[in-house]
C-alpha positions as CSV (number, residue, x, y, z in Angstrom):
1,M,51.4,-47.7,-76.7
2,S,54.6,-47.5,-78.7
3,T,53.3,-50.1,-81.2
4,E,49.9,-50.5,-83.0
5,R,49.9,-54.4,-82.9
6,I,51.0,-57.0,-80.4
7,L,54.6,-58.2,-80.9
8,L,56.4,-61.2,-79.4
9,E,58.3,-58.8,-77.3
10,H,55.2,-57.8,-75.4
11,G,55.4,-61.2,-73.6
12,G,59.1,-60.8,-72.7
13,G,59.0,-59.2,-69.3
14,G,60.8,-56.1,-70.5
15,L,59.7,-52.5,-71.3
16,L,57.0,-53.5,-73.9
17,S,55.5,-55.9,-71.3
18,H,55.5,-53.1,-68.8
19,E,53.7,-50.8,-71.3
20,L,51.2,-53.5,-72.1
21,V,50.2,-54.0,-68.5
22,T,50.3,-50.3,-67.4
23,E,48.6,-48.8,-70.5
24,V,46.1,-51.5,-71.5
25,F,45.2,-53.7,-68.6
26,L,45.7,-51.6,-65.4
27,P,43.5,-48.7,-66.4
28,L,40.5,-51.0,-66.9
29,F,41.2,-53.7,-64.3
30,S,42.6,-51.4,-61.6
31,N,42.0,-52.5,-57.9
32,A,44.0,-52.6,-54.7
33,C,45.2,-56.2,-55.3
34,L,46.2,-55.8,-58.9
35,D,47.8,-52.4,-58.6
36,R,50.6,-53.8,-56.4
37,L,51.9,-55.7,-59.5
38,E,53.4,-58.5,-57.4
39,D,53.8,-62.1,-58.5
40,S,50.6,-63.0,-56.7
41,A,47.5,-61.2,-55.4
42,V,47.3,-61.0,-51.6
43,V,43.8,-61.0,-50.1
44,T,42.4,-61.2,-46.6
45,L,39.4,-63.4,-46.0
46,E,37.9,-63.7,-42.5
47,G,41.1,-62.6,-40.9
48,R,43.4,-64.9,-42.8
49,K,45.8,-63.9,-45.6
50,F,45.8,-65.8,-48.8
51,C,47.7,-65.4,-52.2
52,F,46.3,-66.2,-55.6
53,T,48.2,-66.4,-58.9
54,T,47.8,-67.5,-62.5
55,D,50.2,-68.1,-65.4
56,S,50.2,-69.6,-68.9
57,Y,53.0,-71.6,-70.5
58,V,53.8,-71.6,-74.2
59,I,57.5,-72.7,-74.1
60,D,59.2,-74.0,-77.2
61,P,60.4,-76.8,-77.1
62,I,58.0,-78.4,-74.7
63,F,60.7,-81.0,-73.6
64,F,64.1,-79.8,-72.5
65,P,66.9,-81.0,-70.3
66,G,65.7,-80.6,-66.7
67,G,62.0,-80.7,-67.4
68,N,59.1,-80.1,-69.7
69,I,56.1,-77.7,-70.1
70,G,54.2,-79.6,-67.4
71,S,56.7,-79.6,-64.6
72,L,57.6,-76.0,-65.5
73,A,53.9,-75.0,-65.1
74,V,53.6,-76.5,-61.7
75,H,57.0,-75.1,-60.5
76,G,56.3,-71.7,-61.8
77,T,53.0,-71.3,-60.1
78,I,54.3,-72.7,-56.8
79,N,57.2,-70.2,-57.0
80,D,54.9,-67.2,-57.6
81,L,52.9,-68.1,-54.5
82,S,56.0,-68.7,-52.4
83,V,57.8,-65.4,-53.1
84,C,54.8,-63.6,-51.7
85,G,55.2,-65.6,-48.5
86,G,52.5,-68.1,-49.4
87,I,52.4,-71.8,-48.4
88,P,51.1,-73.3,-51.7
89,L,47.9,-75.3,-51.1
90,M,46.2,-76.2,-54.4
91,L,46.5,-75.7,-58.2
92,S,44.4,-75.7,-61.3
93,A,45.5,-76.9,-64.7
94,G,44.0,-75.9,-68.1
95,F,45.2,-77.5,-71.3
96,I,44.8,-76.1,-74.9
97,L,45.7,-79.0,-77.2
98,E,46.2,-78.9,-80.9
99,E,44.6,-81.6,-83.0
100,G,47.2,-84.2,-83.8
101,F,49.3,-83.7,-80.6
102,P,50.8,-87.1,-79.7
103,M,48.9,-88.8,-76.9
104,E,52.1,-90.3,-75.4
105,D,53.6,-86.9,-75.1
106,L,50.5,-85.7,-73.2
107,K,50.7,-88.6,-70.9
108,Q,54.4,-87.9,-70.2
109,I,53.7,-84.2,-69.5
110,T,50.8,-84.9,-67.2
111,R,52.8,-87.5,-65.3
112,S,55.6,-85.0,-64.7
113,M,53.0,-82.5,-63.5
114,A,51.6,-85.0,-61.0
115,E,55.2,-85.8,-59.8
116,A,56.1,-82.1,-59.5
117,A,52.9,-81.4,-57.5
118,K,53.5,-84.4,-55.2
119,T,57.1,-83.4,-54.5
120,A,56.0,-79.9,-53.6
121,G,53.2,-81.1,-51.4
122,V,50.3,-79.5,-53.4
123,S,47.3,-81.0,-55.2
124,I,45.9,-80.2,-58.6
125,V,42.2,-79.9,-57.7
126,T,40.5,-78.6,-60.8
127,G,41.1,-78.1,-64.5
128,D,39.9,-77.7,-68.1
129,T,40.7,-79.1,-71.5
130,K,40.2,-77.5,-74.9
131,V,41.1,-78.9,-78.3
132,V,41.7,-76.6,-81.3
133,A,42.1,-77.4,-85.0
134,R,45.4,-78.4,-86.5
135,G,47.5,-75.3,-87.1
136,A,45.5,-73.2,-84.6
137,A,48.1,-73.7,-81.8
138,D,51.6,-75.0,-81.4
139,G,51.0,-78.4,-79.9
140,L,50.2,-77.6,-76.3
141,F,49.7,-74.6,-74.1
142,I,49.1,-74.9,-70.3
143,N,47.5,-72.5,-67.9
144,T,47.9,-73.0,-64.1
145,S,46.5,-71.1,-61.2
146,G,47.3,-71.5,-57.5
147,I,46.2,-70.6,-54.0
148,G,48.4,-70.3,-51.0
149,M,48.1,-69.3,-47.3
150,I,50.3,-66.6,-45.8
151,E,51.6,-66.9,-42.3
152,Y,54.7,-64.7,-42.4
153,P,54.0,-61.7,-40.2
154,Q,55.5,-59.0,-42.4
155,P,54.2,-58.0,-45.9
156,L,56.6,-59.2,-48.6
157,S,56.3,-56.4,-51.2
158,V,58.2,-53.8,-53.1
159,D,56.6,-51.3,-50.7
160,S,58.4,-53.0,-47.8
161,I,62.0,-52.4,-49.2
162,Q,64.1,-50.1,-47.1
163,P,67.4,-48.2,-47.6
164,G,70.4,-50.4,-46.8
165,D,68.6,-53.7,-47.6
166,A,70.9,-56.4,-48.8
167,V,70.0,-58.1,-52.1
168,L,70.7,-61.8,-52.5
169,V,70.1,-64.4,-55.2
170,S,69.7,-68.1,-54.5
171,G,71.9,-69.4,-57.3
172,T,73.4,-69.3,-60.8
173,L,71.8,-67.1,-63.4
174,G,70.5,-67.9,-66.9
175,D,70.4,-71.7,-66.6
176,H,66.9,-72.1,-68.0
177,G,67.3,-69.5,-70.7
178,A,70.5,-71.0,-71.9
179,T,69.1,-74.5,-71.9
180,V,66.1,-73.5,-74.0
181,L,68.4,-71.6,-76.4
182,C,70.6,-74.7,-76.9
183,R,67.5,-76.9,-77.6
184,R,66.1,-74.6,-80.3
185,R,66.0,-76.4,-83.6
186,E,67.4,-73.5,-85.6
187,L,70.5,-73.1,-83.3
188,G,71.5,-76.7,-82.9
189,L,74.0,-76.0,-80.0
190,S,75.3,-78.8,-77.9
191,S,75.7,-78.2,-74.2
192,G,75.4,-80.0,-70.9
193,I,73.4,-77.2,-69.3
194,R,70.1,-78.1,-67.6
195,S,67.1,-76.0,-66.7
196,D,67.0,-74.9,-63.1
197,S,63.2,-75.5,-63.0
198,A,62.3,-76.4,-59.4
199,P,59.8,-75.8,-56.7
200,L,61.1,-73.2,-54.3
201,N,58.5,-73.5,-51.5
202,G,60.8,-75.5,-49.3
203,L,63.8,-73.2,-49.8
204,I,61.7,-70.1,-49.2
205,S,60.0,-71.5,-46.1
206,S,63.4,-72.1,-44.6
207,I,64.6,-68.5,-45.0
208,L,61.3,-67.2,-43.8
209,A,61.8,-69.3,-40.7
210,A,65.3,-67.9,-40.3
211,S,64.5,-64.2,-40.4
212,Q,61.6,-61.9,-39.5
213,H,63.2,-59.1,-41.6
214,I,62.8,-60.3,-45.2
215,H,61.1,-57.4,-47.1
216,C,60.6,-58.6,-50.6
217,M,61.2,-61.6,-52.9
218,R,60.8,-62.2,-56.6
219,D,61.5,-65.2,-58.9
220,P,63.5,-63.8,-61.9
221,T,61.8,-65.6,-64.8
222,R,61.2,-63.7,-68.1
223,G,63.8,-60.9,-68.5
224,G,66.0,-62.5,-65.9
225,L,67.3,-61.0,-62.7
226,G,68.2,-57.8,-64.6
227,A,64.6,-57.1,-65.6
228,I,63.0,-57.7,-62.2
229,L,65.6,-55.6,-60.4
230,A,65.2,-52.7,-62.8
231,E,61.4,-53.0,-62.4
232,I,61.7,-53.0,-58.6
233,A,64.0,-50.0,-58.7
234,G,61.5,-48.2,-60.8
235,Q,58.5,-49.1,-58.7
236,S,60.1,-48.4,-55.4
237,G,62.0,-45.2,-56.3
238,F,65.1,-46.6,-54.6
239,S,68.5,-47.0,-56.3
240,I,69.7,-50.5,-56.2
241,T,73.5,-51.2,-56.7
242,I,74.6,-54.6,-57.9
243,Q,78.2,-55.9,-58.0
244,E,78.9,-57.6,-61.3
245,S,81.7,-59.6,-59.8
246,E,79.3,-61.3,-57.3
247,L,76.7,-62.5,-60.0
248,P,76.9,-66.3,-60.0
249,V,77.0,-67.7,-63.6
250,R,78.0,-71.2,-64.7
251,D,80.9,-71.3,-67.2
252,E,78.7,-73.2,-69.7
253,V,76.1,-70.4,-69.6
254,K,78.8,-67.8,-70.1
255,G,80.0,-69.8,-73.1
256,V,76.5,-69.9,-74.7
257,C,76.0,-66.2,-74.1
258,E,79.4,-65.3,-75.6
259,I,78.6,-67.3,-78.7
260,L,75.1,-65.8,-79.2
261,G,75.7,-62.3,-77.8
262,F,73.3,-62.6,-74.8
263,D,73.8,-61.4,-71.2
264,P,73.0,-64.0,-68.5
265,F,71.8,-61.2,-66.3
266,F,68.7,-61.0,-68.6
267,L,68.2,-64.7,-69.2
268,A,65.2,-66.5,-67.6
269,N,65.5,-68.6,-64.5
270,E,62.9,-71.0,-63.3
271,G,64.3,-72.1,-59.9
272,K,65.9,-69.0,-58.4
273,V,64.7,-66.3,-56.0
274,A,65.9,-62.8,-55.4
275,V,65.7,-61.6,-51.8
276,F,65.7,-58.2,-50.2
277,C,66.3,-58.2,-46.4
278,A,67.7,-56.2,-43.5
279,P,71.5,-56.1,-43.7
280,A,71.9,-57.6,-40.2
281,D,70.1,-60.8,-41.3
282,A,71.9,-61.1,-44.7
283,D,74.6,-63.6,-43.6
284,R,72.0,-65.8,-41.8
285,I,69.8,-65.9,-44.8
286,L,72.8,-66.6,-47.0
287,A,73.8,-69.6,-44.8
288,T,70.2,-70.9,-44.8
289,L,70.0,-70.7,-48.6
290,R,73.4,-72.5,-49.0
291,N,72.2,-75.3,-46.7
292,H,69.4,-76.1,-49.2
293,E,69.8,-78.1,-52.4
294,Y,68.4,-75.3,-54.5
295,G,70.5,-72.6,-52.8
296,R,74.1,-74.0,-52.9
297,D,75.4,-71.2,-55.1
298,A,73.6,-68.3,-53.3
299,K,75.3,-64.9,-53.2
300,I,74.9,-61.5,-51.7
301,I,75.0,-59.4,-54.8
302,G,74.2,-55.8,-53.8
303,S,72.3,-53.4,-51.7
304,V,69.5,-50.8,-51.7
305,G,70.4,-47.1,-51.7
306,E,68.4,-43.9,-51.2
307,R,65.0,-43.1,-52.6
308,N,66.5,-40.9,-55.3
309,G,65.1,-42.4,-58.5
310,G,68.6,-43.6,-59.4
311,G,67.4,-46.9,-60.8
312,L,69.4,-50.1,-61.1
313,I,73.2,-49.5,-61.1
314,M,75.8,-52.1,-62.0
315,Q,79.3,-51.8,-60.5
316,T,81.3,-53.5,-63.3
317,I,84.2,-55.8,-62.9
318,I,86.5,-53.3,-64.5
319,G,85.7,-50.7,-61.8
320,G,83.1,-48.5,-63.5
321,S,79.4,-48.2,-63.1
322,R,76.4,-48.1,-65.5
323,V,72.6,-47.7,-65.2
324,V,70.7,-50.9,-66.2
325,D,67.4,-50.3,-67.8
326,L,64.5,-52.7,-68.5
327,P,65.2,-54.6,-71.7
328,L,63.1,-53.4,-74.6
329,G,61.8,-56.8,-75.6
330,E,62.3,-60.5,-75.2
331,L,65.8,-62.0,-75.5
332,V,64.4,-65.5,-76.0
333,P,60.7,-65.7,-77.1
334,R,58.6,-68.5,-75.6
335,I,61.0,-69.2,-72.8
336,C,58.2,-70.3,-70.4
């Protein structure tokens, strides 16, 4: 490890997160499911394929335009199942509450969780509650786990990516990260940006029905689209070339990033999916995405090259190119 103690950046989805997983957890927990390092574990039980995932949410602030920690937890778990080709079936919810947390806030958060689960067609079937002393936590943390059933005939995995694959993204980048930045007390920025937090199971099921040649999907949360594409390039060994001119970013998000010195390519999203597919199906998948409420701004942004270890390459707007590496740490701590 490059550090002797845990830093906030270890939770950011960048290089330090990668080191934490590969140098601390993987050597001890290694198994066929975990070693794939996908958003969900894929297992086969009695001839049926299922996916299983878990995630914890520590976002600050817990309420933000477009959602709160509760709806975010439900959406995030549904999306992790969906990008592995899973049909989400059921969730668990665990709450770590700090003494003194307002009861009305808890009721509002749990109502939003119930509404988010109902909208996505899943049930919260089990859970747990713990209370810690005042000062031992920051209000409320939530852990959610989920189980889904996989019916898509092809494995959706980094291992399935092929040379020539098209790379698509379902919509504008950085909406969630910019929203949380604007709500941080110490920044006090005013903006009309809203988080893109949303359940993607309906959107994803529509593109899976439209094509039998989708090879891999990821939801670009911590570290943004840039981090997950750099990670996929490293895992697969393929070069991936992205056209900067094709990256969809709202003007409001660009404005916040210009003020604060951030890059929307590396800001978190909570309602977007990146898709790798056969080039012949790219236009059909793009049309299907754009026909869904959560995919109106979808774009084809790049393609997969040869297995030459070239990494993630950005073709810039001014005509040059540069290699994009995993970010060292976390641009915005506690983003989800």
